[in-house]
Every structure is written in structure tokens, then in C-alpha cells.
C-alpha positions as CSV (number, residue, x, y, z in Angstrom):
1,M,-5.2,-21.8,97.0
2,T,-7.1,-20.3,94.1
3,V,-6.7,-16.6,93.9
4,S,-10.2,-15.1,93.8
5,S,-11.1,-12.2,91.1
6,T,-11.0,-9.6,94.0
7,D,-7.5,-10.5,94.7
8,N,-6.5,-10.4,91.0
9,S,-7.7,-7.0,90.8
10,T,-6.2,-5.8,93.9
11,L,-3.0,-7.6,92.9
12,G,-3.2,-6.0,89.1
13,K,-3.3,-2.4,90.8
14,R,-0.4,-3.2,92.9
15,A,1.5,-4.7,89.8
16,M,0.5,-1.6,87.7
17,R,2.0,0.7,90.5
18,A,5.0,-1.4,90.8
19,A,5.6,-1.4,87.1
20,S,5.2,2.6,87.1
21,W,7.9,2.7,89.7
22,G,9.8,0.1,87.8
23,Y,9.9,1.9,84.5
24,A,10.6,5.3,86.0
25,G,13.6,3.8,87.7
26,M,14.6,1.9,84.5
27,V,14.6,5.1,82.4
28,A,16.6,6.7,84.9
29,K,19.1,3.9,85.1
30,L,19.2,3.6,81.5
31,V,20.0,7.4,81.0
32,I,22.8,7.4,83.7
33,Q,24.4,4.2,82.6
34,L,24.2,4.8,78.8
35,G,25.4,8.1,79.2
36,S,28.3,7.5,81.4
37,Q,29.2,4.3,79.6
38,I,29.5,6.4,76.3
39,F,31.5,9.2,78.2
40,L,33.6,6.6,79.7
41,A,34.1,4.6,76.6
42,R,35.2,8.0,74.6
43,L,37.8,8.7,77.4
44,L,39.1,5.3,77.9
45,G,39.3,3.4,74.7
46,P,38.9,-0.4,73.6
47,E,41.9,-1.8,75.5
48,T,41.1,-0.4,78.8
49,Y,37.4,-1.7,78.4
50,G,38.9,-4.9,77.2
51,L,40.8,-5.3,80.6
52,F,37.7,-4.3,82.5
53,A,35.5,-6.5,80.7
54,I,37.7,-9.6,81.9
55,G,36.8,-8.5,85.6
56,A,33.3,-8.1,84.7
57,I,32.9,-11.5,83.1
58,V,34.1,-13.1,86.2
59,I,32.0,-10.9,88.4
60,G,29.1,-11.6,86.6
61,L,29.2,-15.4,87.2
62,S,30.3,-14.9,90.7
63,N,27.4,-12.8,91.5
64,F,25.2,-15.7,90.7
65,L,27.1,-18.1,92.7
66,A,26.9,-15.8,95.6
67,D,23.4,-15.3,95.3
68,A,22.8,-19.2,95.2
69,G,19.5,-18.5,93.9
70,I,17.9,-18.9,97.2
71,G,17.0,-15.1,97.5
72,A,14.1,-15.7,95.0
73,V,12.4,-18.0,97.4
74,L,11.3,-14.8,99.2
75,V,9.1,-13.9,96.3
76,Q,8.2,-17.2,95.0
77,R,6.7,-18.7,98.3
78,E,3.1,-17.9,99.0
79,E,4.0,-17.5,102.8
80,I,7.1,-16.6,104.4
81,D,7.8,-16.4,108.1
82,E,10.8,-14.4,110.1
83,P,12.7,-17.7,110.4
84,M,12.7,-18.3,106.8
85,I,13.9,-14.8,106.1
86,Q,16.7,-15.4,108.7
87,F,17.8,-18.5,107.3
88,V,17.9,-17.1,103.5
89,Q,20.0,-14.0,104.9
90,T,22.4,-16.3,106.6
91,F,22.9,-18.3,103.5
92,Q,23.5,-15.2,101.5
93,W,26.0,-13.9,103.9
94,L,28.1,-17.2,104.0
95,A,27.9,-17.7,100.2
96,G,29.0,-14.2,99.5
97,L,31.9,-14.5,101.9
98,A,32.9,-17.9,100.4
99,V,33.0,-16.7,96.7
100,A,34.7,-13.5,97.4
101,G,37.5,-15.4,99.1
102,L,37.8,-17.9,96.3
103,L,38.2,-15.1,93.8
104,L,41.1,-13.6,96.0
105,I,42.8,-16.9,95.8
106,S,42.0,-17.8,92.2
107,A,42.8,-14.5,90.5
108,P,46.3,-15.7,89.1
109,I,44.7,-18.7,87.7
110,I,41.8,-16.8,85.8
111,A,44.1,-13.9,84.7
112,D,46.6,-16.8,83.2
113,F,43.5,-18.1,81.4
114,F,42.7,-14.9,79.5
115,H,46.5,-14.5,79.0
116,E,46.2,-11.2,80.8
117,P,48.4,-10.7,84.1
118,R,47.1,-7.2,84.4
119,A,43.9,-8.6,85.3
120,I,45.0,-10.2,88.4
121,N,44.6,-7.0,90.9
122,I,41.5,-6.2,88.8
123,I,39.7,-9.2,89.7
124,R,40.7,-9.2,93.4
125,A,39.5,-5.6,93.9
126,M,36.2,-6.4,92.3
127,S,35.7,-9.5,94.6
128,G,34.2,-7.3,97.3
129,I,31.3,-6.7,94.8
130,C,30.2,-10.4,95.1
131,F,29.8,-10.1,98.8
132,L,28.0,-6.9,98.6
133,S,25.5,-8.1,95.9
134,A,24.9,-11.3,97.9
135,I,23.7,-9.6,101.0
136,S,21.8,-7.1,99.1
137,S,19.5,-10.1,97.8
138,V,17.5,-10.3,101.1
139,P,16.3,-6.7,101.2
140,A,15.7,-6.4,97.6
141,N,13.6,-9.5,97.4
142,L,11.5,-8.5,100.5
143,L,10.7,-5.2,98.6
144,R,9.8,-7.0,95.2
145,R,7.4,-9.4,97.3
146,R,5.6,-6.4,98.7
147,L,5.6,-5.0,95.2
148,D,7.3,-1.9,96.7
149,F,9.4,-1.1,93.9
150,K,9.7,2.8,94.7
151,P,12.7,2.4,97.3
152,L,14.1,-0.5,95.0
153,Q,14.3,1.9,92.1
154,V,15.7,4.8,94.3
155,A,18.5,2.7,95.5
156,Q,19.4,1.5,92.3
157,V,19.4,4.7,90.5
158,S,21.1,6.4,93.3
159,G,23.9,3.7,93.3
160,F,24.4,4.2,89.5
161,F,24.5,8.0,89.8
162,V,26.9,8.3,92.6
163,G,29.1,5.1,91.4
164,Y,29.4,6.1,87.4
165,V,28.8,9.8,87.5
166,L,30.3,11.3,90.6
167,V,33.2,8.5,90.9
168,G,33.6,6.9,87.7
169,I,33.6,9.9,85.3
170,P,36.0,12.3,87.4
171,S,38.3,9.1,88.0
172,A,38.7,8.5,84.4
173,W,39.2,12.2,83.5
174,F,42.0,12.3,85.8
175,G,43.8,9.4,84.2
176,M,42.9,6.6,86.5
177,G,42.1,4.2,83.4
178,V,40.5,0.8,84.2
179,W,40.5,1.6,88.0
180,S,37.8,4.4,87.2
181,L,35.4,1.7,86.1
182,V,36.3,-0.7,88.9
183,F,35.7,2.0,91.7
184,A,32.7,3.2,90.1
185,W,31.0,-0.5,90.3
186,L,32.3,-0.9,93.9
187,V,30.6,2.6,94.9
188,Q,27.6,1.8,93.2
189,A,27.1,-1.7,94.9
190,L,27.8,0.1,98.4
191,V,25.2,2.7,97.8
192,N,22.6,0.1,96.5
193,L,23.3,-1.8,99.7
194,F,22.8,0.8,102.2
195,L,19.6,2.2,100.7
196,L,18.0,-1.3,100.3
197,Y,18.7,-2.2,103.9
198,R,17.3,1.2,105.1
199,A,14.2,0.8,103.1
200,A,13.5,-3.1,103.5
201,R,14.7,-3.3,107.3
202,P,15.4,-7.2,107.5
203,S,16.0,-8.7,110.8
204,W,19.8,-8.8,111.6
205,R,19.5,-12.2,113.4
206,F,21.0,-15.4,111.8
207,R,19.8,-18.8,111.5
208,L,21.4,-21.9,109.9
209,S,18.1,-23.9,109.9
210,T,14.2,-23.6,109.3
211,P,11.4,-26.1,109.0
212,H,11.2,-25.2,105.4
213,A,15.0,-25.1,104.6
214,R,15.1,-28.0,102.5
215,D,12.4,-26.7,100.0
216,A,14.1,-23.3,99.9
217,L,17.4,-24.8,99.1
218,R,16.0,-27.1,96.2
219,F,14.3,-24.1,94.8
220,G,17.4,-22.1,95.2
221,G,19.4,-24.7,93.5
222,N,17.2,-24.9,90.3
223,A,17.2,-21.2,90.3
224,L,21.0,-21.1,90.6
225,L,21.4,-23.6,87.8
226,S,19.1,-21.5,85.6
227,N,20.9,-18.2,86.5
228,V,24.3,-19.8,85.8
229,F,22.9,-21.2,82.2
230,T,21.5,-17.8,81.5
231,W,25.0,-16.1,82.5
232,A,26.7,-18.7,80.2
233,G,24.2,-18.0,77.4
234,T,25.0,-14.2,77.6
235,S,28.6,-14.1,78.7
236,V,30.4,-17.1,77.4
237,D,31.0,-15.5,74.2
238,K,33.0,-13.0,75.9
239,V,35.0,-15.6,77.5
240,I,35.8,-17.2,74.2
241,I,36.8,-13.7,72.8
242,G,38.9,-13.0,75.8
243,R,40.8,-16.3,75.6
244,F,41.5,-16.3,71.8
245,F,41.9,-12.4,71.2
246,P,43.6,-9.4,72.3
247,A,41.9,-6.9,75.1
248,A,41.3,-4.4,72.8
249,D,39.1,-7.0,70.4
250,L,37.2,-8.0,73.7
251,G,36.7,-4.2,74.4
252,L,35.3,-3.4,71.1
253,Y,33.1,-6.6,71.3
254,N,32.0,-5.7,74.8
255,V,31.1,-2.2,74.3
256,A,28.9,-2.9,71.1
257,N,27.4,-5.6,73.3
258,N,26.8,-3.2,76.3
259,L,25.4,-0.4,74.2
260,L,22.4,-2.7,73.4
261,S,22.2,-5.1,76.2
262,T,22.1,-2.4,78.7
263,A,18.8,-1.3,77.4
264,V,17.4,-4.8,77.1
265,T,18.6,-5.8,80.6
266,Q,17.2,-2.9,82.4
267,L,13.7,-3.5,80.6
268,L,13.9,-7.2,81.6
269,S,15.3,-6.7,85.1
270,T,12.2,-4.6,86.0
271,L,9.6,-6.3,83.8
272,Q,10.7,-9.7,85.3
273,S,10.6,-8.6,88.8
274,V,7.2,-7.1,88.4
275,L,5.9,-10.3,86.4
276,F,7.3,-12.9,88.8
277,S,6.0,-11.0,91.7
278,A,2.6,-10.6,90.2
279,S,2.2,-14.0,88.3
280,S,3.5,-16.1,91.3
281,R,0.3,-15.0,93.1
282,M,-2.0,-16.4,90.4
283,A,-0.1,-19.5,89.3
284,T,-3.1,-21.8,89.8
285,D,-5.0,-19.6,87.1
286,R,-3.3,-20.9,84.0
287,D,-6.0,-19.3,82.0
288,Q,-4.5,-15.9,83.2
289,I,-1.0,-17.1,82.7
290,R,-1.9,-18.0,79.1
291,R,-3.4,-14.5,78.3
292,S,-0.1,-12.9,80.0
293,F,1.8,-14.9,77.8
294,L,0.3,-13.6,74.5
295,A,0.1,-10.3,75.8
296,L,3.9,-10.2,76.6
297,L,4.8,-11.6,73.2
298,E,2.6,-9.1,71.3
299,I,3.6,-5.9,73.1
300,G,7.3,-7.0,73.8
301,T,8.0,-8.0,70.2
302,L,6.3,-4.8,69.0
303,I,8.8,-2.9,71.1
304,L,12.0,-5.0,70.6
305,L,11.9,-6.0,66.7
306,P,11.7,-2.5,65.2
307,I,14.4,-1.0,67.4
308,F,17.0,-3.9,67.1
309,L,16.0,-4.6,63.3
310,S,16.9,-1.1,62.7
311,I,20.0,-0.9,64.3
312,A,21.2,-4.2,62.6
313,V,20.9,-2.5,59.1
314,V,22.8,0.8,59.9
315,P,25.9,-0.4,62.6
316,D,28.3,2.0,61.3
317,V,26.3,4.9,61.6
318,V,25.3,4.0,65.2
319,M,28.9,3.3,66.4
320,A,30.2,6.5,64.8
321,A,27.5,8.5,66.2
322,V,27.8,7.1,69.6
323,Y,31.2,6.2,70.4
324,G,33.2,8.2,68.0
325,S,36.2,7.3,65.7
326,K,38.0,5.0,68.2
327,W,35.2,2.5,68.1
328,V,34.2,2.5,64.5
329,A,36.0,-1.0,64.1
330,G,33.4,-2.5,66.1
331,A,30.6,-1.6,63.6
332,E,30.5,-5.0,62.0
333,L,30.0,-6.6,65.4
334,L,26.8,-4.6,65.9
335,T,24.6,-6.4,63.2
336,P,24.8,-10.1,64.8
337,I,24.8,-8.6,68.5
338,A,21.4,-6.4,67.8
339,L,19.7,-9.5,66.2
340,S,21.0,-11.5,69.1
341,M,19.5,-8.9,71.7
342,A,16.3,-8.8,70.1
343,M,15.9,-12.7,70.3
344,Y,17.3,-12.5,74.0
345,G,14.8,-9.9,74.9
346,I,11.8,-11.9,73.6
347,S,12.8,-15.0,75.6
348,G,13.5,-13.0,78.6
349,L,10.0,-11.5,78.5
350,V,8.4,-14.8,78.8
351,T,10.7,-16.5,81.2
352,P,9.1,-15.2,84.7
353,L,6.0,-17.3,83.7
354,L,7.8,-20.4,83.8
355,W,9.2,-19.7,87.2
356,S,5.8,-18.7,88.5
357,I,4.2,-22.0,87.6
358,G,7.3,-23.8,89.3
359,R,9.0,-25.0,86.1
360,V,12.3,-23.4,86.5
361,D,13.8,-26.8,85.6
362,V,12.4,-26.4,82.0
363,E,14.2,-23.1,81.6
364,S,17.5,-24.6,83.4
365,R,17.5,-27.0,80.7
366,I,16.8,-24.9,77.8
367,Q,19.4,-22.6,79.1
368,L,22.1,-25.5,79.6
369,A,21.3,-26.6,75.9
370,G,21.7,-23.0,74.7
371,A,25.2,-22.5,76.6
372,I,26.5,-25.9,75.2
373,C,25.5,-24.5,71.7
374,I,27.3,-21.3,72.1
375,V,30.4,-22.7,73.6
376,A,30.5,-25.3,70.8
377,A,29.7,-22.7,68.0
378,G,31.8,-19.9,69.5
379,W,34.8,-21.9,70.2
380,W,34.7,-23.4,66.4
381,A,34.3,-19.7,65.2
382,A,37.0,-18.5,67.1
383,Q,39.4,-20.8,65.1
384,T,38.7,-18.8,62.0
385,G,40.5,-15.6,63.7
386,Q,37.6,-13.4,63.3
387,V,35.8,-11.8,66.0
388,V,32.6,-11.3,63.9
389,H,32.3,-15.0,63.3
390,V,31.9,-15.6,67.1
391,A,29.2,-12.9,67.0
392,W,27.3,-14.6,64.4
393,A,27.5,-18.1,65.9
394,V,26.3,-16.8,69.2
395,T,23.5,-15.0,67.5
396,A,22.3,-18.5,65.8
397,C,22.1,-20.0,69.2
398,V,20.4,-17.5,71.0
399,A,17.7,-17.4,68.4
400,A,17.3,-21.1,68.7
401,R,17.0,-20.8,72.4
402,S,14.4,-18.1,72.2
403,V,12.4,-20.4,69.8
404,F,12.5,-23.3,72.1
405,T,11.7,-21.3,75.3
406,T,8.7,-19.9,73.5
407,I,7.4,-23.4,72.3
408,W,7.9,-25.0,75.8
409,L,5.8,-22.0,77.4
410,A,3.2,-22.4,74.8
411,R,2.8,-26.3,75.6
412,L,3.0,-25.9,79.3
413,T,0.2,-23.1,79.2
414,S,-1.9,-25.2,76.5
415,T,-1.6,-22.2,73.8
416,N,-2.1,-23.1,70.4
417,L,1.0,-22.2,68.2
418,P,-1.2,-20.4,65.6
419,Y,-2.0,-17.7,68.4
420,V,1.9,-17.5,69.2
421,V,2.7,-17.0,65.7
422,G,-0.1,-14.5,65.2
423,A,1.1,-12.5,68.4
424,I,4.4,-12.0,66.7
425,M,3.9,-11.8,63.0
426,G,2.4,-8.1,63.3
427,S,5.3,-7.0,65.2
428,L,7.8,-8.6,62.5
429,I,6.1,-6.8,59.8
430,V,6.5,-3.4,61.7
431,G,10.0,-4.4,62.5
432,I,11.0,-4.8,58.7
433,T,9.2,-1.8,57.4
434,T,10.8,0.4,60.2
435,A,14.2,-1.1,59.5
436,A,13.6,-0.4,55.8
437,G,12.8,3.4,56.2
438,V,15.9,3.7,58.5
439,Y,18.2,1.9,55.9
440,F,17.0,4.1,53.1
441,V,17.3,7.4,55.0
442,C,20.9,6.8,55.9
443,R,21.9,5.6,52.5
444,E,20.6,8.8,51.1
445,L,22.3,10.9,53.8
446,Q,25.6,9.1,54.0
447,S,27.4,11.6,51.7
448,V,26.1,14.9,52.8
449,A,25.6,14.6,56.8
450,T,27.5,13.5,59.7
451,A,27.0,10.3,61.5
452,P,25.1,12.0,64.4
453,L,22.9,13.9,62.0
454,M,22.3,10.9,60.2
455,L,21.2,8.9,63.3
456,L,18.9,11.7,64.5
457,V,17.1,11.9,61.1
458,A,16.9,8.0,61.0
459,V,15.4,7.9,64.5
460,A,12.9,10.6,63.6
461,I,11.9,8.8,60.3
462,G,11.8,5.2,61.9
463,L,9.5,6.7,64.5
464,V,7.2,7.8,62.0
465,V,7.4,4.5,60.0
466,F,6.6,2.6,63.1
467,I,3.6,4.5,64.3
468,A,2.2,4.5,60.7
469,S,2.7,0.9,60.1
470,T,1.3,-0.2,63.7
471,L,-1.8,1.8,62.9
472,V,-2.6,0.4,59.7
473,L,-1.9,-3.2,61.3
474,C,-4.2,-2.2,64.2
475,R,-6.8,-1.4,61.8
476,L,-6.6,-4.8,60.3
477,G,-6.7,-6.4,63.7
478,R,-3.2,-7.6,64.2
479,F,-2.6,-6.1,67.7
480,P,-5.7,-6.8,70.0
481,V,-3.7,-6.4,73.3
482,L,-2.5,-3.0,72.4
483,M,-5.8,-1.9,71.2
484,L,-7.3,-3.1,74.4
485,L,-4.8,-0.8,76.3
486,A,-5.4,2.1,73.7
487,G,-9.1,1.8,74.3
488,R,-8.4,3.6,77.6
489,V,-7.9,6.7,75.7
490,P,-11.4,6.8,74.0
491,R,-11.1,9.8,71.7
492,L,-8.0,8.7,70.2
493,V,-8.4,5.1,69.2
494,R,-11.6,3.8,70.5
495,Y,-12.8,2.8,67.0
496,L,-9.5,1.1,66.2
497,T,-10.0,-1.0,69.5
498,V,-13.3,-2.2,68.7
499,L,-12.3,-3.1,65.1
500,G,-9.3,-4.9,66.3
501,L,-10.9,-6.9,69.3
502,T,-14.0,-7.9,67.0
503,R,-11.9,-9.2,64.1
504,R,-9.5,-11.0,66.2
505,G,-10.1,-11.5,70.0
506,I,-7.7,-12.6,72.7
507,P,-8.4,-16.5,73.2
């Protein structure tokens, strides 16, 4: 069924409201998560975080297996009925119980793989998170389908606050070590589950079959493969480091990675939910999908590249200012991780467009190839005995995956590659210019200022350079989408909007 212009307009308004709530929640979660993470890291140190990272790696994969990818069908299908909801809910409960039980049994084997017997009880305690996450899927996806992101964000923010601020930090303060992190995650999952069910109120009836069960399972299988390959692409490096290096090294790598991935993950989880929900309703309008693709590339790279290129050039300043002296040894890891996160963020921005046009299989193949590349390159790099070599090997693979994802989406949406390059080039120039400004400021201040002061000054100077270089390129017509949005503030940049759109229109 073709979506009319009126439907698109209404959908656009609902998507904007959803995005508003999504980003409000994202900011709140980011503040809570980063703040608590920094505080806990300063209290606990690298070895404790390395032990927790082993459990987190296992639970990350297990959550995907327990979800089984089928929950997303409640968002993707044009129409759903009560039997479909009940079938998906039944499947999620059974899958969650099965995966949690498997973890309880296999915890000693997993701990032996990482050469860390202390991880056995950690994995067993965290197995409950798989079940809680699995049964949260139905209410969460029903809210996403309705583009009702207010209760979704309230649940997530409340879970993070109660789990990490009210439970995690006090537990760490009183010397509970790694268990403070375990309890924080468990409580966060419980609070999130309770609030989601309270908001969505799905039926508590269960059903083992439905007329569309086969289609739902087929979609879920493709989504599961894609999610597992995504997990492999973002976590197999940690598996390799946990296997070949001590827990303290894994802790350094994991915390440096989390510092940057937390922001990217929150941004993508919010934006992907909104994009998938909205674009699934206009999947037949390929012209609109193509415009969305170019707009996402332009705005997304303008946000991501300046931030992560700037971090990459002053890693020692960032680590010392944020985490303190215990974590300075992880500074050399921050440069490749920052570049990797930039590329991961870019590919993650456009991934929902593949889902919405029913080409989850394309993303699955790309993710599989990327995961194989990371396993091979990371395993080879680990033989050198240097964690930083693993980090650089992963960065090269993530960059290749991002390029292939972008090229495939351009082909599927009939977008000419020169337009794709044009959408990215302006952001790359702004990113390099901003990073150069940050680097020279920190170099001049390194002998007269503390790390926190250098970071504050660098952020201020970087922001000035970013704004100035963006405005200059806007005058040259490099950011038509940005200028179209900015044109809604007439007295500020109306003339820039006109100039940008007349020199280089959106195809």
C-alpha cells in the first residue's frame, strides 16, 4: 500500500515528537551512564572492570540470543493483531528462560575460556539479565510501533538512575567491588521491565502459533543473525583481549571503549528506533528513503567526525582528565577506538533504512564479513602481545564495514556515489579542522595546565572552530540539509539557506 502525502506528513510529526522524547531520554541516560561509569571506574580500577567485562561480553551476546530478533516484527509489520503479539511474547519468554538456563550450566566453561575462574559466579548472577531483557522486548517494541517514546525513555532513564546511581555507586563505595556493577545492571533491568509493562500493558495470554508465525520467525531469524554479527563486530575484539591478556588489560580496553561507545550507542539506539519505526511505514517510497539516506549521512557525519577526530589526536589528555592516573595506560588505545567509533556510528545511522526496505539479509552479510575480518585480524594482532595492535586491527575492519554498508545502501536506493561523497566531504573537512584546533591548543597548554583544564579549553576552542568552519562551508553550499533545517530560524541563517540550496540542491 502506498503511503499518501497526508500520511507522510502525519507520520513525520509523530516521528519528530518521538525523536524529541528519544533525544531527551538519550541525554539523560548519557549523563547518568557516563557520570556513574566515570565515578565507578575511579573507585574500582582496571582489574575489577576487566572481570565485569567478561560477564558483560557474555551477556551482550546472550541478550541477542534471548531476544531472537522476533520482537522487531511488532514494529516492522504494517499490521499486527493480538494473536501475533501473544505469539511473540510466548517466544520471548521461552527463549529468555532457555538462554538464562544455558548460561547457568555453561558458566565454568566460559570462565575457563577466559582463563578467569573468578568469572563463574559473575556470569551465573548476570544470567537473569537475559530473561529480564527478553521479556522486556514486547512492551518496548509495542511502544516503538506507536512512536510513543515518552514512557520508553522514562523507563530506561529510571532504570539507569536507580541501578547505577542508587545501587551501583553506594555498593562500590562500601567495597563490594565487581558485584556493585553486577547488582547495578540487574536492578536497572528490573526497573526498566516494570515500567515498560506498566506503560504498554500487553496481554498476559500466551500462544504457541499464529497464521503469520512462519513470516515472523523468518524475519526474526534474519534480524537475529544481523544482531549476532553486529555483536561480533563490536565485541569480538574484547573476547580476543580477554582470552590472550590479563583482566587489567581488558579493563583498560573496555573502559576506554565504553567512554566513547556509550555516547554512540545511546545516539544510535534512539535514532535507529525512530528511523525504523518511521521508515517502515514509507518503505514503498524509495525516493523518500533516498533523501533520508543522504540527510543522515550529512548530519550524522557532521556530528560524529569532529568529535571523534578531536578525541583521537589528544587521547592522553582525555584519559587523564576523565578517569585519573589509574587509567592513563589506556590512552594509547583511545586513538584507534575513537576512529573506530566514528565509522561504527556512520554505518549505524543508515542501517535502519536497510531494515525498513526489507533487506536485513544485506546487513547480515556485511556484518558477517566484518565479524570474520575482525576475528582474523584481531587474533593475528593479539599474537604480537600488544593490546593496541588489536585495537588498530579492529579499526581497519570497522572502517571497511562502514564503507561497504554505505555503498550497498546507495545501490539499493539508486543513489549516485558522487552525492554520497558530497554528503560526507564537508563533514570531513570540518572534522579535520576542528581536530587540528584541539591538538594545537593542548600542545601549547601541556606544560602549564592540568589535564582537566586543558580538556575544558580544548572543548571550547574546538566548538568555536567547528561552528566557524561549518558556517564557512554552508556559505559554499556544502550542507543543504542542515541549511534547510536552519532555515526555520529565519533571522539567523535565512540567507545561508537560500545560498546553500540554490548552489547544491538535494537530489
